[in-house]
C-alpha atoms as one frame of an Amber mdcrd trajectory, in Angstrom:
protein
   4.947  10.694 -12.202   4.842   7.780  -9.799   7.787   7.527  -7.413   8.492
   6.333  -3.887  11.893   7.424  -2.651  11.422   5.589   0.615  11.996   2.275
  -1.126  15.620   1.257  -0.625  17.617  -0.852  -3.054  17.425  -3.860  -0.730
  13.656  -3.515  -0.437  13.382  -3.110  -4.194  15.177  -6.386  -4.755  13.018
  -8.036  -2.123   9.877  -6.759  -3.835  11.048  -8.191  -7.138  11.865 -11.569
  -5.655   8.536 -11.745  -3.847   6.467 -10.576  -6.829   3.411 -12.766  -7.440
   3.594 -12.410 -11.215   4.620 -15.320 -13.413   6.300 -13.995 -16.546   6.315
 -15.966 -19.765  10.061 -15.477 -20.181  12.768 -16.629 -17.806  14.276 -13.640
 -15.989  17.893 -12.866 -16.638  20.327 -11.115 -18.918  19.431 -11.300 -22.597
  22.175 -11.686 -25.188  22.853  -8.838 -27.597  23.955 -11.235 -30.303  21.865
 -14.356 -29.763  18.424 -14.930 -31.231  15.797 -13.235 -29.109  12.083 -13.769
 -29.719  10.081 -10.593 -30.382   8.664  -9.007 -27.244   5.672  -6.737 -26.779
   5.517  -5.269 -23.255   8.824  -3.423 -23.121  10.173  -1.161 -20.399  12.944
   1.257 -21.422  15.213   2.791 -18.803  17.334   5.114 -20.983  16.425   8.165
 -23.107  18.365   7.024 -26.175  16.868   3.533 -26.070  13.402   4.991 -25.649
  13.943   7.213 -28.686  15.146   4.275 -30.782  12.249   2.083 -29.694   9.624
   4.708 -30.516  11.383   5.469 -33.810  10.746   1.843 -34.742   7.052   2.340
 -34.043   7.059   0.471 -30.738   5.773   2.375 -27.729   7.097   1.047 -24.397
   4.602   0.228 -21.665   6.756   2.378 -19.397   9.949   4.384 -19.418  12.065
   6.252 -16.913  11.620  10.002 -16.496   8.979  10.810 -19.111   9.255  14.610
 -18.524  12.998  14.489 -19.228  12.384  12.593 -22.470   9.772  15.120 -23.524
  12.087  18.036 -22.735  15.339  16.734 -24.259  14.156  14.404 -27.028  10.516
  15.149 -27.775  10.508  13.645 -31.280   9.508  10.853 -31.762   6.586  11.480
 -29.450   5.818   9.195 -26.531   2.214   8.035 -26.395   0.215   9.475 -23.517
  -0.419   5.941 -22.240   3.289   5.291 -21.567   3.780   4.998 -17.805   6.422
   7.085 -16.028   8.686   5.044 -13.738  10.446   8.022 -12.193  14.214   8.724
 -12.120  16.540   6.938 -14.551  18.465   5.203 -11.778  15.731   4.968  -9.130
  12.634   3.601 -10.868   9.498   2.691  -8.963   9.903  -1.078  -8.881   6.494
  -1.866  -7.418   4.819   0.098 -10.201   6.989  -1.658 -12.795   5.958  -5.031
 -11.426   2.298  -4.107 -11.744   2.807  -3.398 -15.456   4.006  -6.976 -16.090
   6.736  -6.220 -18.656   8.140  -9.085 -20.695  11.432  -7.308 -21.426  13.513
  -4.453 -20.033  16.002  -2.291 -21.960  18.738  -0.417 -20.134  21.971   1.395
 -20.899  25.327  -0.035 -19.902  25.884   2.870 -17.514  22.789   1.759 -15.570
  23.642  -1.935 -15.335  25.335  -2.009 -11.925  22.699   0.065 -10.120  19.683
  -1.622 -11.734  20.769  -5.255 -11.650  17.717  -6.109  -9.537  15.541  -5.606
 -12.637  16.734  -8.986 -13.926  14.421 -10.489 -11.299  11.405  -8.885 -12.978
  11.934  -9.703 -16.664  14.772 -10.444 -19.108  17.090  -7.471 -19.496  19.055
  -6.361 -22.541  21.874  -3.918 -21.862  23.017  -1.677 -24.707  26.241   0.363
 -24.945  24.833   3.844 -25.504  28.087   5.801 -25.857  29.847   5.643 -29.214
  33.432   5.472 -27.988  35.701   5.476 -31.043  32.913   4.573 -33.465  31.381
   7.586 -35.265  28.289   8.462 -33.230  25.811   8.380 -36.107  27.062   4.977
 -37.241  26.847   3.810 -33.629  23.187   4.774 -33.114  22.252   3.308 -36.489
  23.818   0.051 -35.340  21.881   0.198 -32.068  18.663   0.770 -34.011  19.275
  -2.364 -36.088  20.042  -4.448 -33.000  16.908  -3.231 -31.278  14.945  -3.854
 -34.487  16.072  -7.484 -34.481  14.762  -7.826 -30.945  11.388  -6.283 -31.822
  10.896  -7.767 -35.292  11.325  -4.407 -37.046  14.497  -4.881 -39.105  12.950
  -3.769 -42.414  11.564  -0.692 -40.677  15.004   0.110 -39.242  16.668  -0.133
 -42.650  14.131   2.286 -44.121  14.635   4.736 -41.238  18.420   4.618 -41.593
  18.193   5.086 -45.359  15.977   8.157 -44.868  18.388   9.580 -42.279  21.342
   9.148 -44.625  19.481  10.899 -47.442  18.663  13.853 -45.189  22.331  14.108
 -44.159  23.488  13.910 -47.781  21.008  16.615 -48.813  22.153  18.882 -45.982
  25.794  18.264 -46.825  25.257  19.285 -50.440  23.303  22.380 -49.415  26.099
  23.466 -47.058  28.990  22.601 -49.372  29.817  26.279 -49.872  29.643  27.205
 -46.194  33.162  28.143 -45.126  32.857  29.591 -41.632  33.645  27.538 -38.516
  30.764  27.007 -36.091  30.355  26.870 -32.355  27.487  24.659 -31.185  26.419
  25.309 -27.618  23.625  25.640 -25.079  23.506  28.632 -22.738  23.219  28.132
 -19.005  20.497  30.157 -17.321  23.107  32.297 -15.531  24.483  33.596 -18.840
  28.064  33.024 -17.655  28.712  29.468 -18.822  27.765  27.358 -21.817  27.567
  23.666 -22.646  29.820  23.226 -25.680  29.510  20.338 -28.132  32.142  18.540
 -30.157  34.344  15.466 -30.228  32.737  12.209 -31.284  29.297  12.852 -29.812
  26.246  12.987 -32.031  26.576  16.728 -32.609  30.327  16.675 -33.208  29.999
  13.744 -35.594  27.216  15.507 -37.507  29.470  18.506 -38.048  32.009  16.151
 -39.628  29.359  14.483 -41.801  28.264  17.915 -43.045  31.899  18.987 -43.616
  31.482  21.831 -41.146  34.450  23.000 -39.089  33.932  22.961 -35.333  35.413
  26.127 -33.858  35.709  24.382 -30.496  38.587  21.914 -30.243  38.602  21.271
 -26.514  37.980  18.053 -24.619  34.444  16.752 -24.146  32.830  13.880 -22.246
  31.459  10.620 -23.654  28.329  12.412 -24.895  30.419  15.004 -26.705  29.714
  17.927 -24.357  31.607  20.004 -21.819  30.975  23.118 -19.741  33.087  26.181
 -20.532  33.130  29.877 -19.717  31.196  32.204 -22.005  34.347  33.908 -23.295
  35.388  30.711 -25.123  32.804  31.683 -27.761  34.983  34.630 -28.784  38.167
  32.675 -29.467  37.403  32.330 -33.184  36.303  35.712 -34.543  35.040  34.259
 -37.844  32.723  31.667 -36.318  28.958  31.352 -36.444  27.398  30.696 -33.040
  24.653  28.032 -32.982  22.788  27.580 -29.723  20.011  25.209 -28.727  16.701
  26.595 -27.528  15.521  25.217 -24.185  12.615  27.597 -23.753  12.516  29.618
 -20.541  16.062  28.608 -19.603  17.380  30.032 -22.878  15.180  33.123 -22.618
  16.585  33.843 -19.150  20.157  33.429 -20.428  19.587  35.724 -23.402  18.042
  38.397 -21.164  21.187  38.350 -19.022  23.479  38.336 -22.053  21.721  41.332
 -23.587  22.938  43.362 -20.585  26.493  41.999 -20.776  28.899  44.368 -22.612
  31.442  41.576 -23.070  28.882  39.402 -24.851  27.750  42.306 -27.017  31.352
  42.849 -28.101  31.775  39.282 -29.405  32.440  39.319 -33.195  29.611  36.849
 -33.901  27.147  38.955 -31.905  28.140  42.246 -33.550  27.873  40.646 -36.999
  24.566  38.907 -36.287  26.020  35.439 -36.823  23.799  33.838 -34.173  21.535
  30.873 -34.939  18.931  29.679 -32.435  17.579  26.219 -33.145  15.386  23.615
 -31.415  17.186  21.522 -28.817  18.774  18.234 -29.852  19.552  15.586 -27.241
  23.381  15.242 -27.476  23.185  11.490 -26.836  20.201  11.026 -29.132  19.431
   8.445 -31.780  18.727   8.232 -35.491  15.712  10.555 -35.414  17.716  13.134
 -33.461  20.504  12.888 -36.037  18.047  13.368 -38.888  16.470  16.391 -37.207
  19.895  17.908 -36.515  20.963  17.594 -40.162  17.793  19.343 -41.305  18.128
  22.069 -38.695  21.756  22.709 -39.653  20.797  23.038 -43.292  17.963  25.441
 -42.545  19.724  27.418 -39.825  22.962  28.048 -41.727  21.438  28.653 -45.151
  21.026  32.402 -44.579  24.054  33.188 -42.410
């Protein structure tokens, strides 16, 4: 990973302004609705946008925080040639300049801190959080908009159609499942959990599959919140689904195995625990498709 934390924001902007490269496109903010010619050398600054881009079969020349993408998203796979620009909000500008991108994608939450990138290449800002729109519908819409920008609209329609079929198949398979479910991720300390719900990708998928979420508390814009471990015992009939994050999850489970309170939880005593591969809670269409398949497989024998 190439980073230089000594570069300040002012120096970053100065580097962009003084760059010797002459880009084919005029720098500035690209319209989300206007006609945009297809671009080839794309930089993506957000995990969701990177996932959507690679889902369309377009590898970026660079993206922010490659290790984080590999850990939280993973599928679709980033090509080994994709350059790592460092932190999501503190990219290595000099390195980006050397890559000569012709377009930059960023999330709306990054816009104010990364406005200097408009001096390097045209920027398109996408609203990555669903708000009141169902999350799956929202990311499908983002995929189509990105497909228009990269000349992949037919590909996007095929991908969305496949995703919908996987969701429909999972919904039919789980039609007789009548237990509520908790969906969570254990913290390493074994005392707290990240709980999923609301209108995030995971909460919306539960609705699409006609599954009842046992957690009804408030969540953030990504559909996640941190709660104490004992919240998992509030519904004694629930199945507990947790995402596997490798060594972090192993450490949590080792601690929980020695916790008499955890071992007394109804779901634990009854063996209603499902461990499944991690899904990025603010993921895209491929993440949604994977989640539907994992829910079908994971709950089929509970």
